[in-house]
C-alpha positions in Angstrom: 101.2 96.9 125.3 104.9 97.0 124.9 106.3 94.7 122.3 107.5 91.0 123.3 105.1 91.9 126.5 103.3 88.1 127.0 100.2 87.9 124.5 96.3 87.8 126.6 95.8 83.7 126.0 92.4 84.3 126.7 91.9 86.3 123.5 94.2 84.3 121.5 92.2 81.3 122.1 89.2 82.9 121.3 90.2 84.3 118.1 91.5 80.8 117.2 88.5 79.4 118.1 86.8 81.8 115.5 88.9 81.0 112.9 88.3 77.3 113.3 84.6 77.9 113.3 84.9 79.7 110.1 87.3 77.9 108.0 86.4 74.1 109.6 88.9 71.1 110.1 91.4 73.1 106.9 92.3 75.8 109.9 95.7 75.7 110.9 97.8 77.8 113.1 101.6 78.6 113.6 104.3 80.3 115.5 106.7 79.5 112.2 108.6 82.6 111.2 109.4 80.9 108.0 107.8 81.8 104.6 104.2 81.8 105.8 103.4 80.5 102.5 105.1 77.4 103.6 102.2 76.4 105.5 99.3 78.4 104.2 96.2 75.9 103.8 93.7 76.2 100.8 90.6 77.7 102.1 87.2 75.5 100.7 85.7 77.3 97.5 82.5 77.9 99.4 84.2 79.2 101.8 85.9 81.8 99.7 82.8 82.9 98.5 81.2 83.6 102.0 84.8 85.5 102.4 84.4 87.3 99.4 80.7 88.3 100.4 81.8 89.5 104.0 84.4 91.7 101.9 82.2 93.2 99.5 80.1 94.1 102.1 82.3 96.4 104.0 82.3 98.4 101.1 78.9 100.2 100.0 80.6 101.0 96.4 82.2 97.7 96.1 79.1 95.7 97.1 76.3 97.7 95.8 77.8 98.5 92.2 80.4 96.3 91.3 79.3 92.5 90.2 81.6 89.9 92.5 82.3 86.4 91.2 84.3 83.3 91.9 85.8 81.3 89.2 87.4 77.7 89.0 90.5 78.5 86.1 92.9 81.2 86.6 92.5 82.4 83.2 89.2 81.7 81.3 86.6 83.8 80.0 83.5 85.7 81.4 79.8 86.7 80.2 80.3 90.1 78.0 76.5 90.5 78.0 74.6 93.0 75.8 72.4 93.2 73.3 73.1 93.9 69.3 71.2 94.5 66.4 67.8 94.6 65.4 66.1 91.4 65.6 62.6 91.5 63.6 62.1 90.6 60.3 59.2 89.3 57.9 61.1 86.1 56.6 58.8 83.5 57.1 60.8 80.5 56.0 64.5 79.3 55.6 65.1 81.3 58.7 68.5 81.2 60.5 68.6 82.0 64.4 70.2 85.4 65.3 72.4 86.0 68.3 71.0 88.8 70.4 74.1 88.8 72.7 76.5 91.2 72.0 80.0 89.4 71.8 79.4 86.4 73.9 82.5 86.5 76.4 85.6 88.5 77.6 88.8 86.6 78.5 90.6 87.1 81.7 94.1 86.7 83.3 93.9 86.4 87.0 97.2 88.0 89.1 98.2 86.9 92.1 98.0 89.6 95.6 98.8 88.8 98.8 97.7 90.4 102.2 98.7 90.4 105.9 96.5 92.0 108.5 97.6 91.9 112.2 95.7 92.1 115.3 98.0 93.5 118.1 97.9 92.0 121.5 96.7 95.7 122.5 94.5 95.3 120.9 93.1 92.3 121.4 93.6 93.1 125.3 90.9 96.4 124.5 88.6 93.8 122.9 88.5 90.7 124.6 85.8 91.6 127.1 83.4 92.8 124.6 80.7 89.8 123.4 81.3 91.0 119.7 85.1 90.5 120.0 85.3 87.9 117.0 83.2 90.2 115.1 85.0 93.2 115.8 88.2 91.7 114.6 86.4 90.3 111.6 84.9 94.0 110.8 88.1 95.4 110.9 90.1 93.1 108.9 87.5 92.2 106.2 87.1 96.7 105.9 90.8 97.0 105.1 90.3 94.1 102.3 87.5 96.1 101.1 89.1 99.3 100.6 92.2 97.6 99.1 90.0 95.9 96.3 87.8 99.4 95.4 91.8 101.3 95.9 93.2 98.5 93.3 89.9 98.3 91.4 90.8 102.3 90.1 94.2 102.7 90.5 95.5 99.4 89.2 97.7 100.0 86.3 99.8 96.6 86.0 101.6 93.8 88.1 105.2 94.2 89.4 106.3 91.5 92.4 107.6 91.7 95.3 106.0 95.7 95.8 104.7 95.9 99.6 101.4 97.8 100.8 103.8 100.4 101.2 105.0 101.1 98.5 101.7 101.0 96.8 99.3 103.2 98.7 97.0 103.5 95.7 97.9 100.0 94.3 99.0 100.9 90.9 101.7 98.1 90.4 99.4 95.5 92.2 96.7 94.7 89.6 95.0 95.7 86.3 92.4 98.0 87.0 89.4 98.6 85.4 90.3 102.2 84.1 93.4 100.7 83.3 91.8 98.2 81.2 89.9 100.6 79.2 92.8 102.0 78.1 94.4 98.6 77.7 91.2 97.4 75.4 89.6 100.6 74.0 91.7 103.6 74.3 89.0 104.9 72.1 86.6 105.4 75.5 89.2 107.3 77.2 89.1 111.2 77.2 91.6 113.5 77.2 94.5 110.7 76.2 96.2 111.1 73.0 98.1 107.7 72.1 101.5 107.4 70.9 102.4 107.7 67.0 102.5 104.1 65.6 99.5 102.9 68.3 96.9 101.5 66.0 94.6 101.5 69.3 94.5 98.1 69.1 94.2 95.7 72.4 97.6 95.4 74.3 98.9 93.8 77.6 99.6 97.1 79.1 99.5 101.0 77.2 101.3 103.7 78.9 103.1 105.4 76.1 100.3 107.7 75.8 100.0 111.4 76.5 97.4 113.6 78.6 96.2 116.8 77.5 93.2 119.2 79.1 89.7 118.8 79.2 88.2 122.1 80.2 85.2 122.5 82.1 83.5 125.9 82.9 82.6 129.0 81.1 85.5 131.1 79.8 84.4 134.1 77.6 87.5 133.3 74.9 88.5 135.1 72.1 90.4 133.5 69.1 94.0 134.6 68.6 94.9 137.7 66.7 97.8 136.1 64.2 97.9 136.9 60.7 99.9 134.7 58.6 102.3 132.5 60.6 104.5 129.8 59.1 106.7 127.4 60.4 110.1 127.5 59.6 111.5 124.8 56.4 113.4 122.9 58.5 110.9 119.9 58.4 109.2 118.1 61.5 108.8 114.0 62.7 105.8 113.3 64.5 106.2 113.6 67.9 107.3 117.0 68.0 105.7 119.4 70.5 107.5 122.4 69.8 107.5 124.3 66.3 109.0 127.7 65.8 106.8 130.4 63.6 109.3 132.6 61.5 106.7 135.1 59.7 103.3 136.6 60.7 101.9 139.3 63.3 99.4 139.0 66.2 98.8 137.0 68.8 98.3 132.8 69.7 97.3 132.7 72.9 97.5 129.4 75.0 94.4 127.4 74.7 93.8 128.2 71.4 93.1 125.5 68.8 95.1 125.5 65.4 95.5 123.4 62.3 98.8 123.4 60.3 98.8 123.0 56.6 100.9 120.0 55.2 99.7 117.6 58.2 98.1 114.9 56.8 96.0 113.9 59.9 94.5 117.0 59.8 94.7 117.5 63.8 93.0 119.8 65.4 95.9 120.7 68.2 95.8 122.7 71.3 98.5 125.6 72.2 100.1 125.2 75.4 102.6 127.9 75.5 101.1 130.8 72.8 103.2 134.0 71.1 102.3 137.5 70.5 105.4 137.6 68.1 107.3 135.4 65.6 108.5 132.8 68.2 108.0 128.9 69.5 104.4 127.4 69.9 104.3 124.2 72.1 101.2 121.8 71.4 99.4 119.0 72.2 98.6 116.7 71.6 102.3 115.9 69.2 102.6 116.1 66.2 100.7 113.4 64.4 101.9 113.7 60.7 105.4 114.6 59.5 106.1 118.4 57.8 108.1 118.3 54.9 111.0 120.5 54.6 108.8 123.4 54.0 107.1 126.2 55.5 103.5 125.3 57.0 101.0 127.9 57.3 99.2 127.9 61.0 95.1 128.5 60.7 93.2 129.2 64.2 90.2 127.8 64.8 87.6 127.4 67.6 88.5 126.8 71.0 86.0 124.3 71.9 86.8 122.3 68.7 86.4 118.7 68.4 90.0 116.9 69.4 89.2 113.5 71.4 87.1 111.0 69.8 84.6 113.4 69.1 84.8 115.3 72.3 85.4 118.8 72.7 88.5 120.2 74.3 85.9 122.4 76.5 82.7 122.4 77.9 80.6 125.3 79.9 79.7 122.4 82.3 79.6 118.9 83.6 75.9 118.3 82.7 77.5 118.8 78.8 80.5 117.1 78.9 78.8 113.9 80.1 75.9 114.3 77.8 78.2 114.7 74.8 80.0 111.7 75.6 77.1 109.2 76.2 76.1 110.8 72.5 78.8 110.0 70.7 80.8 107.4 73.0 78.1 104.9 74.0 76.1 103.0 71.5 72.7 103.9 71.8 71.5 100.0 73.6 74.0 100.7 76.6 72.9 104.5 76.7 69.8 103.6 79.5 70.5 103.0 83.0 73.7 104.7 83.3 75.8 106.1 86.3 78.5 109.1 86.7 80.8 107.5 89.1 83.2 110.5 90.7 85.9 110.8 92.7 85.5 112.9 96.0 87.5 115.8 94.2 84.4 116.0 91.1 81.7 115.3 94.0 83.3 118.5 95.9 83.7 120.7 92.9 79.9 119.5 92.3 78.6 120.7 95.6 80.5 123.7 96.2 77.9 125.8 94.8 75.0 124.3 96.6 76.9 124.6 100.1 77.9 127.9 99.2 74.3 129.5 98.1 73.6 128.5 102.2 76.9 129.5 103.8 77.0 132.5 106.0 73.0 133.1 105.0 71.5 132.1 108.6 67.9 133.7 107.8 67.4 131.0 104.9 63.7 129.3 105.4 64.2 125.7 106.8 62.7 124.8 103.9 65.6 126.0 101.5 68.1 124.2 103.5 66.1 120.9 103.1 65.8 121.7 99.1 69.9 122.2 99.4 69.9 119.0 101.6 68.2 116.7 98.9 69.7 118.5 95.8 72.8 116.8 97.2 71.4 113.3 98.2 70.1 112.9 94.8 73.4 114.9 92.6 73.3 114.3 88.9 74.9 115.1 86.2 73.1 115.6 83.0 70.1 113.8 84.3 72.5 110.5 85.2 72.7 110.0 88.8 76.3 110.4 90.4 77.8 107.5 92.7 80.9 108.6 94.2 83.7 106.0 95.2 85.5 107.3 98.1 88.8 105.5 97.1 88.7 106.5 93.3 91.2 109.0 91.6 89.9 112.4 93.1 89.0 114.1 89.8 87.6 111.2 87.9 84.7 111.1 85.9 83.4 107.3 84.8 80.2 106.9 82.9 78.8 103.3 82.7 76.0 100.6 84.1 76.7 99.6 87.9 75.0 96.5 89.4 71.2 97.1 90.2 70.9 99.8 87.8 68.7 98.1 85.7 65.1 96.3 87.3 64.4 95.4 83.8 66.5 92.4 83.5 68.7 90.4 85.9 71.5 89.5 83.6 71.3 93.2 81.6 71.3 94.7 84.8 74.5 93.5 85.9 77.3 95.7 86.4 79.5 96.4 83.8 81.7 96.6 86.5 83.7 93.1 87.6 86.2 91.6 90.1 86.8 87.8 89.6 88.4 85.8 92.5 90.1 82.4 91.8 87.6 80.0 93.5 90.9 78.3 95.3 92.3 80.8 98.2 95.0 80.2 100.5 95.1 81.8 104.3 97.5 81.2 107.1 97.4 82.6 110.7 100.9 83.0 113.0 101.3 83.9 116.2 104.2 86.2 116.5 105.1 87.5 119.9 107.9 89.1 118.8 105.6 91.9 117.0 103.3 91.7 119.7 100.7 90.4 117.2 98.2 87.9 115.0 99.0 88.2 111.2 96.7 87.3 109.0 97.9 85.9 106.0 95.8 85.5 102.7 96.4 85.1 98.9 94.8 85.0 96.5 94.5 85.8 92.3 92.1 88.4 91.4 91.1 90.3 87.8 89.3 93.8 87.4 87.8 94.4 83.9 84.6 95.6 82.3 82.1 93.4 80.9 81.6 95.3 77.8 83.7 98.1 76.5 81.1 100.4 74.6 79.5 100.8 77.7 81.6 103.0 79.3 83.9 106.1 78.9 85.6 108.0 81.1 87.6 111.4 81.4 91.4 110.2 82.4 92.1 111.9 86.0 95.2 114.0 84.7 93.5 116.0 82.0 90.7 117.6 84.1 91.1 121.3 84.3 88.7 123.7 86.0 88.3 127.7 84.9 89.0 129.8 88.3 89.0 133.2 86.7 92.1 134.1 87.9 96.0 134.7 86.7 96.2 130.9 85.5 92.7 130.7 84.6 92.9 127.1 83.6 93.8 125.2 86.3 94.8 121.0 86.8 93.2 120.2 90.2 96.3 119.6 93.1 96.2 115.7 93.4 97.9 112.2 92.9 98.4 111.8 89.0 97.0 108.5 87.9 99.4 108.0 85.3 102.8 105.9 86.4 
């Protein structure tokens, strides 16, 4: 149907009747081309709850893994939820009550977002004869919003005014998402990043001045370099330097080698990202953490899988070791039960590729073997923890936390660590725009994505993951969209 063509009146009337039934007497309909916010109507909070439940139901991940709550204020607090400390004692009298909860509440600040979905006249003409016309239209719009919630929940980093959906296909600058919330509030729970010099890791509104290094997954028969007696020049080096000229010494310092530098008061272990086989300049990650005085400083080689990220190594033979080690070192014991590993599609494909290759091209495989492979894929786990795939997460994201329904022991403690809050007062406007040959559904809402407890989650920064390929460039970052702005 061409633009500007007369609308199918029967379909429009049916659609409007559906809106009226859904939103009650507050519903208004306009053909105005003015700012749609000017004629928006308030949605009753009880209806807002129903709308959010309908939207959540159109995303398996949002519905089954995320706590979605309606709140009355634009800023406030929500339940932190957790258990802290040992409760039992031998005191009989003069006993004071012990609070078993962990922290009580988390603060929140909702951020305003808008959405507009169009149902074209041609779509209405195609769907009008179907008995479930209104259900189809509602399902399409709900699915679009649910996917957007999930996408922004993972990719969102900050809110920048006047950013359109087409400018933000991943939602990076629409609202703060779960990963960025953890970077802002507890960067020590993020594997693969190094904070800028002077950043103490305290809570900030927005943290983006960090650098990303490599977390390597795969087996490498790595031999230390053969370097001997290498020293820096005597020029002195400031915090933040990434290139170090070495003037004496012999042998190799290969890429991937981990080193320490004499005179660095922080005792940081650095990974060499560009090596040498004779005196020359090496580059290091992270950037220099301590000032080096105007003197020569000796370079010492250490094991290539040494600890460099908050107790986590720079290399693991497989994901099972990485996740198991991360849980033991980054998540307190009271949160270690009922965890799940949330991954993007890239990690899921990496995990299942070996299973698929096991049957690919082997037509003589027994049916029972094929069934076994299918069962393994359906019940995938990493380190014994169930894998949950989020289609709209960064492809190579790996996050470990508690999800909704992962614990049957207690309703409250079984709540998801991932939270989405929506303000009770949502606004909507529905416009009939003949010049666009469409009905436009505008929604104005205030959202927040956060965690109940920062200690109950860690994630591998999506930009840091490298895989062993065994080819010329043996360690490779997957070809994917960068998470960091």
